[in-house]
C-alpha positions as CSV (number, residue, x, y, z in Angstrom):
1,M,-128.2,236.3,-65.7
2,A,-130.6,235.2,-62.7
3,E,-132.4,232.1,-63.4
4,R,-135.9,231.9,-64.9
5,T,-138.7,229.7,-63.6
6,P,-141.6,229.3,-65.9
7,A,-144.8,231.7,-65.4
8,V,-147.2,231.4,-63.2
9,Q,-150.3,229.3,-64.0
10,F,-153.4,228.0,-62.9
11,L,-155.8,227.6,-65.6
12,S,-155.2,225.9,-69.0
13,I,-155.8,227.9,-72.1
14,D,-158.8,225.9,-72.6
15,G,-160.0,226.2,-68.6
16,K,-159.1,223.3,-67.1
17,F,-157.4,223.6,-63.0
18,A,-154.1,222.7,-63.6
19,P,-151.6,223.9,-61.6
20,N,-148.1,224.3,-62.8
21,E,-145.4,223.9,-60.8
22,A,-144.3,227.3,-60.1
23,A,-148.3,227.8,-58.9
24,E,-147.6,225.4,-56.3
25,Q,-146.5,227.8,-53.7
26,Y,-149.4,229.8,-54.5
27,L,-152.5,227.5,-53.9
28,P,-152.5,228.5,-50.1
29,Y,-153.9,231.6,-51.2
30,L,-156.9,230.3,-53.7
31,A,-158.0,228.4,-50.4
32,D,-160.1,231.9,-49.1
33,L,-161.9,231.8,-52.4
34,T,-165.9,230.2,-53.3
35,A,-168.2,229.6,-56.1
36,S,-169.8,233.5,-55.6
37,D,-165.9,234.6,-55.8
38,H,-165.1,233.4,-58.8
39,Q,-168.6,234.3,-60.1
40,Q,-167.3,237.9,-58.9
41,F,-163.9,237.7,-60.9
42,Y,-166.3,237.2,-63.9
43,R,-168.6,239.5,-63.9
44,D,-165.8,242.5,-63.1
45,M,-164.2,241.4,-66.7
46,A,-167.5,240.9,-68.8
47,I,-168.8,244.4,-67.3
48,T,-165.3,245.6,-68.3
49,R,-165.4,244.1,-71.1
50,R,-168.4,245.7,-72.6
51,F,-167.7,249.2,-70.9
52,D,-164.7,249.4,-72.8
53,E,-166.5,248.3,-76.0
54,E,-168.6,251.0,-75.2
55,C,-166.7,254.2,-74.4
56,T,-164.4,252.8,-78.2
57,N,-167.7,253.3,-79.8
58,L,-168.6,256.6,-77.9
59,Q,-165.3,257.9,-79.0
60,R,-165.5,257.0,-82.6
61,Q,-169.4,258.8,-82.6
62,G,-167.2,261.9,-81.0
63,Q,-168.1,262.3,-77.4
64,M,-164.5,261.7,-75.9
65,G,-161.1,263.1,-77.6
66,L,-159.5,259.8,-76.8
67,W,-159.8,256.0,-75.3
68,P,-157.0,253.5,-74.0
69,P,-158.4,249.7,-74.6
70,S,-158.1,247.7,-71.9
71,H,-159.5,244.6,-74.0
72,G,-157.3,241.5,-73.4
73,Q,-155.7,243.1,-69.8
74,E,-159.1,241.9,-67.7
75,A,-157.7,239.2,-65.9
76,A,-154.2,241.0,-64.5
77,Q,-156.5,243.7,-63.1
78,V,-159.2,241.7,-61.5
79,G,-157.1,239.5,-59.7
80,S,-155.2,241.5,-58.5
81,A,-157.3,244.2,-57.2
82,R,-160.0,242.0,-55.7
83,A,-156.5,240.8,-54.0
84,A,-156.2,244.0,-52.0
85,R,-157.7,245.1,-49.3
86,P,-159.4,247.8,-48.8
87,Q,-156.9,250.2,-47.1
88,D,-154.6,249.8,-50.0
89,V,-153.9,251.9,-52.1
90,L,-153.8,251.8,-55.8
91,F,-151.7,253.6,-58.2
92,P,-153.1,253.4,-61.9
93,T,-151.9,254.4,-65.4
94,Y,-154.0,255.2,-67.8
95,R,-155.7,251.7,-68.3
96,E,-156.6,250.3,-64.6
97,H,-160.9,250.4,-65.6
98,A,-161.1,247.1,-64.7
99,A,-159.0,247.8,-61.6
100,A,-161.6,251.7,-61.1
101,L,-164.4,249.4,-61.5
102,V,-163.5,247.0,-58.6
103,R,-162.8,249.7,-56.2
104,G,-165.6,251.4,-56.7
105,V,-164.8,254.5,-59.0
106,D,-167.7,255.5,-60.8
107,I,-167.1,254.6,-64.2
108,L,-168.3,257.7,-65.8
109,D,-165.6,260.0,-64.0
110,I,-163.3,257.9,-66.0
111,V,-165.3,259.1,-69.4
112,S,-165.4,262.4,-68.0
113,V,-161.2,262.9,-68.1
114,M,-161.0,261.1,-71.6
115,R,-163.7,263.8,-72.4
116,G,-162.3,266.7,-71.2
117,A,-165.5,267.2,-68.7
118,S,-162.8,267.3,-65.9
119,L,-159.2,268.1,-64.9
120,G,-158.6,265.2,-62.3
121,G,-161.2,262.1,-62.8
122,W,-162.6,261.9,-58.8
123,N,-161.5,262.1,-55.5
124,P,-158.8,259.4,-54.6
125,N,-159.6,260.2,-50.4
126,D,-163.1,259.9,-50.5
127,P,-164.3,256.3,-49.1
128,K,-166.2,255.5,-52.3
129,N,-163.4,255.5,-54.2
130,G,-161.6,252.5,-52.9
131,N,-158.5,254.6,-51.9
132,F,-157.7,254.4,-55.6
133,R,-155.7,256.7,-56.9
134,N,-155.9,258.9,-60.6
135,Y,-154.9,258.4,-63.7
136,T,-151.4,259.3,-64.6
137,L,-150.5,260.3,-67.7
138,V,-147.1,260.4,-67.8
139,I,-145.2,257.8,-68.3
140,G,-144.4,255.6,-65.8
141,S,-144.3,258.6,-63.0
142,Q,-147.1,256.8,-61.0
143,T,-144.4,254.7,-59.4
144,L,-143.0,257.1,-57.5
145,H,-146.1,258.7,-56.3
146,A,-146.9,254.4,-55.1
147,T,-143.2,254.8,-53.9
148,G,-143.2,257.8,-52.0
149,Y,-146.6,256.9,-50.6
150,A,-145.4,253.9,-49.6
151,M,-142.4,255.3,-47.6
152,G,-145.0,257.6,-45.8
153,V,-147.1,254.4,-44.8
154,A,-144.6,252.6,-43.3
155,F,-143.3,256.3,-41.0
156,D,-146.8,256.4,-39.7
157,G,-146.6,252.6,-38.3
158,A,-149.2,251.0,-40.5
159,V,-146.8,248.2,-41.3
160,G,-145.9,245.4,-39.4
161,T,-148.4,245.7,-36.9
162,G,-150.2,241.8,-37.1
163,D,-153.7,244.3,-36.7
164,P,-155.8,242.8,-40.6
165,E,-157.5,246.2,-40.5
166,I,-154.3,248.9,-39.9
167,D,-151.3,246.7,-41.6
168,T,-151.5,248.4,-45.2
169,A,-149.8,248.0,-48.9
170,V,-149.5,250.0,-51.5
171,M,-149.7,248.7,-55.4
172,V,-148.8,250.4,-58.6
173,Y,-149.7,249.1,-62.2
174,F,-147.7,249.9,-65.1
175,G,-146.7,248.7,-68.2
176,D,-143.7,247.0,-70.2
177,G,-143.3,251.0,-72.0
178,S,-143.1,252.7,-68.6
179,T,-140.0,249.8,-67.7
180,S,-137.6,252.1,-70.1
181,Q,-138.6,255.1,-67.7
182,G,-135.7,256.5,-65.5
183,D,-138.8,256.8,-62.9
184,V,-139.4,253.0,-62.8
185,S,-135.7,252.2,-61.9
186,E,-135.7,254.9,-59.0
187,S,-138.9,253.7,-57.6
188,F,-136.6,250.7,-57.6
189,V,-133.7,252.0,-55.5
190,F,-136.0,253.8,-52.8
191,A,-138.6,250.7,-53.0
192,A,-135.4,248.6,-52.0
193,S,-133.5,251.2,-50.0
194,N,-136.7,251.8,-47.4
195,Q,-138.1,248.4,-47.9
196,T,-141.8,249.6,-48.1
197,P,-145.0,247.6,-48.3
198,Q,-145.5,247.6,-51.9
199,V,-146.1,245.4,-54.8
200,F,-145.2,246.5,-57.9
201,F,-147.5,245.4,-60.6
202,L,-146.5,245.3,-63.8
203,Q,-149.1,244.2,-66.8
204,N,-146.4,243.4,-69.7
205,N,-149.0,243.9,-72.6
206,H,-146.1,243.7,-75.3
207,W,-146.3,246.6,-77.5
208,A,-145.1,249.7,-76.0
209,I,-147.5,251.7,-78.2
210,S,-145.5,250.5,-81.5
211,V,-142.6,249.0,-80.1
212,P,-142.5,245.1,-79.4
213,V,-141.2,244.2,-75.9
214,S,-138.3,242.1,-77.2
215,T,-136.7,245.6,-78.4
216,Q,-136.9,246.8,-75.4
217,S,-135.4,244.4,-73.1
218,R,-133.3,241.7,-73.6
219,I,-134.5,239.9,-70.1
220,P,-137.6,239.1,-69.1
221,L,-139.0,242.5,-67.2
222,Y,-139.8,240.6,-63.9
223,L,-135.7,240.3,-63.6
224,R,-134.6,243.8,-64.1
225,A,-136.9,244.3,-60.4
226,Q,-134.4,241.3,-58.7
227,G,-131.3,243.6,-60.2
228,F,-132.3,245.9,-57.2
229,G,-133.0,243.3,-54.5
230,I,-136.6,243.0,-54.9
231,P,-137.9,239.7,-55.4
232,S,-140.3,239.3,-58.7
233,V,-142.5,236.6,-60.1
234,Q,-143.8,236.0,-63.7
235,I,-147.4,235.1,-64.1
236,D,-149.9,234.2,-66.6
237,G,-151.7,238.0,-66.2
238,N,-154.8,236.1,-68.2
239,D,-155.6,233.7,-65.5
240,V,-156.6,235.7,-62.9
241,L,-156.6,232.9,-60.4
242,A,-152.9,233.6,-61.2
243,S,-153.0,237.2,-60.8
244,Y,-155.0,236.9,-57.7
245,A,-153.0,234.8,-55.8
246,A,-149.4,236.4,-56.7
247,S,-151.0,239.8,-55.8
248,K,-152.5,237.9,-52.3
249,R,-149.4,236.8,-51.3
250,H,-147.2,239.5,-52.4
251,L,-149.3,242.2,-50.8
252,D,-149.7,240.2,-47.7
253,E,-146.1,240.2,-46.9
254,A,-145.4,243.7,-48.0
255,R,-147.9,244.5,-45.1
256,S,-146.5,242.3,-42.7
257,G,-143.1,243.8,-43.3
258,E,-141.6,241.8,-45.9
259,G,-140.5,245.3,-48.2
260,P,-141.0,245.1,-52.0
261,A,-142.4,242.5,-54.6
262,M,-142.8,243.5,-58.2
263,I,-145.4,240.9,-60.3
264,E,-144.8,240.5,-64.4
265,A,-148.0,239.6,-65.3
266,L,-148.0,238.3,-69.9
267,T,-150.9,239.5,-70.9
268,Y,-151.7,241.9,-74.7
269,R,-153.7,244.0,-75.7
270,I,-155.8,243.4,-77.9
271,G,-157.2,246.6,-79.0
272,A,-154.8,249.7,-80.0
273,H,-152.8,251.5,-77.8
274,T,-155.4,253.8,-77.7
275,T,-158.3,254.8,-80.6
276,S,-155.5,257.4,-81.9
277,D,-153.5,254.3,-82.9
278,D,-153.6,251.4,-85.6
279,P,-151.9,248.7,-84.4
280,T,-152.6,246.7,-88.2
281,R,-149.8,248.4,-89.0
282,Y,-147.1,247.1,-87.1
283,Q,-149.5,243.8,-85.0
284,T,-149.0,240.8,-87.6
285,P,-152.7,238.9,-87.6
286,E,-150.6,235.8,-86.0
287,Q,-149.4,237.3,-83.4
288,L,-153.3,238.4,-82.9
289,A,-154.5,235.1,-84.0
290,Y,-152.4,233.5,-80.5
291,W,-153.2,235.8,-77.8
292,V,-157.2,236.0,-78.7
293,A,-157.2,232.1,-78.4
294,R,-155.6,232.9,-74.7
295,D,-158.9,235.7,-74.3
296,P,-158.9,235.6,-70.5
297,I,-163.1,235.7,-70.5
298,I,-163.3,232.8,-72.4
299,R,-161.2,230.6,-70.6
300,F,-162.7,231.7,-66.8
301,E,-165.8,231.1,-68.5
302,S,-164.8,227.3,-69.7
303,Y,-163.9,226.8,-65.9
304,L,-167.3,228.8,-64.2
305,R,-169.2,225.6,-66.2
306,S,-166.7,223.1,-65.9
307,Q,-167.4,223.7,-62.4
308,G,-171.4,223.9,-62.4
309,A,-172.4,227.7,-62.7
310,P,-175.6,227.7,-64.4
311,E,-176.2,229.2,-67.9
312,Q,-178.7,231.6,-66.1
313,F,-175.5,233.8,-64.8
314,F,-173.9,233.7,-67.4
315,A,-177.5,235.6,-69.0
316,D,-177.4,237.4,-66.7
317,T,-174.4,238.8,-66.9
318,V,-174.6,239.9,-70.4
319,A,-177.8,241.1,-69.9
320,E,-176.0,243.3,-66.2
321,A,-172.8,244.2,-68.4
322,N,-175.3,245.6,-71.4
323,D,-177.4,247.5,-68.6
324,F,-174.3,248.9,-67.6
325,A,-173.0,250.4,-70.9
326,A,-176.8,251.8,-71.9
327,D,-176.2,253.9,-68.3
328,L,-173.1,254.8,-69.1
329,R,-173.9,255.8,-72.7
330,H,-176.7,257.8,-71.8
331,R,-174.8,259.3,-68.6
332,T,-172.1,260.2,-70.9
333,L,-174.1,262.3,-73.1
334,A,-175.6,264.5,-70.7
335,L,-172.4,265.3,-68.9
336,E,-171.8,269.4,-69.2
337,A,-168.1,271.4,-69.8
338,P,-166.3,271.7,-66.1
339,S,-166.5,275.5,-64.1
340,L,-163.1,277.2,-63.9
341,A,-163.8,276.9,-60.0
342,S,-163.3,273.4,-60.4
343,M,-159.0,273.6,-61.4
344,F,-158.7,274.7,-57.2
345,D,-160.4,271.3,-56.5
346,N,-158.3,268.6,-55.1
347,V,-155.1,270.8,-55.4
348,Y,-154.5,269.7,-52.0
349,A,-155.4,267.5,-50.0
350,E,-156.7,269.9,-47.9
351,P,-158.0,273.7,-47.8
352,H,-155.3,276.2,-48.7
353,A,-154.7,280.2,-48.4
354,L,-153.5,280.1,-51.7
355,T,-156.1,278.1,-53.6
356,T,-158.2,280.3,-51.4
357,D,-157.4,283.5,-52.5
358,Q,-156.7,282.3,-55.8
359,L,-160.2,281.3,-56.4
360,A,-161.4,285.1,-54.8
361,W,-159.7,286.7,-57.2
362,L,-161.4,284.2,-60.2
363,D,-164.7,285.0,-59.3
364,A,-164.3,288.6,-59.1
365,Y,-162.1,288.7,-61.8
366,E,-165.7,287.0,-63.6
367,L,-167.8,289.7,-62.0
368,S,-165.9,292.4,-63.3
369,L,-167.1,291.0,-66.8
370,R,-170.3,290.2,-66.3
371,E,-170.7,293.7,-65.3
372,G,-168.6,295.6,-67.6
373,V,-166.3,297.0,-65.2
């Protein structure tokens, strides 16, 4: 069995900057961060948390059919997404709300999917959506999508050129439950065989709905990738600096042509799997309390305060998050049902004769119904 090393951690539980031995090799990747960057990390996490709370409320009030909370996983997502360059392509599951926010996706588009007012969410090829692909509800399938895309990036020669504006990496998010799916293992095979410019970012939130990770795997999940010949590391997923540094290093290496890597971010799903789930049926109060004490936002707030962040910054962030949630609620209630014609949008990357003909047939059919033909 491969030797286990401690998870990379920069911030202690109480928010002190105290890198452990595993973090030392990643220290240089924090050198470019400024106080403004740190405050942006905090804003990203705080706004996502408030957005998540508002969406849970909206679902409970009948405004959405389902909601997958991200409470507790904000640091893993914000750090990794902020480490990516604009040309990097990110493939999410269905819980990467913070990563979507960072990449510029209109958060209402996520709500639209869960409300049933959208057939796909957003156009991932639109530059304003930050090369952030659509949410994937089929567990683990996005790892194959990402690996195929990364193979294409390499075939196109957008790797290892030395030009920071051209070299591109792919990052795919998935959860601990996904690792039990064959798609994930297949993607490891193709990624290792083709040395794709890719980072597998595993958010281990300890639950595959109600199945604990200890039942799913007898070894730490990051070691699985090593069996396929993919370098891997385990990080404290509730430490936004650890997430940023590890992601930045391995994305940089992927872009330079060094092949794929895997990051396992140890975090915890504080909320339910989705709003149709009752975690109190399988989660003990002690487990919940242990991870609530390791809240990523509280930890980073302590760090920022120790660095001299003013009280006004935190007050402004709370106000901004509340305004964000209020605006989201207003826009959610104004959402309308999609048109039938929207089912043809983005089926292909470019206009296609097949969907053009089908849309023309649908228009004629609807007209015949209105005219009673």
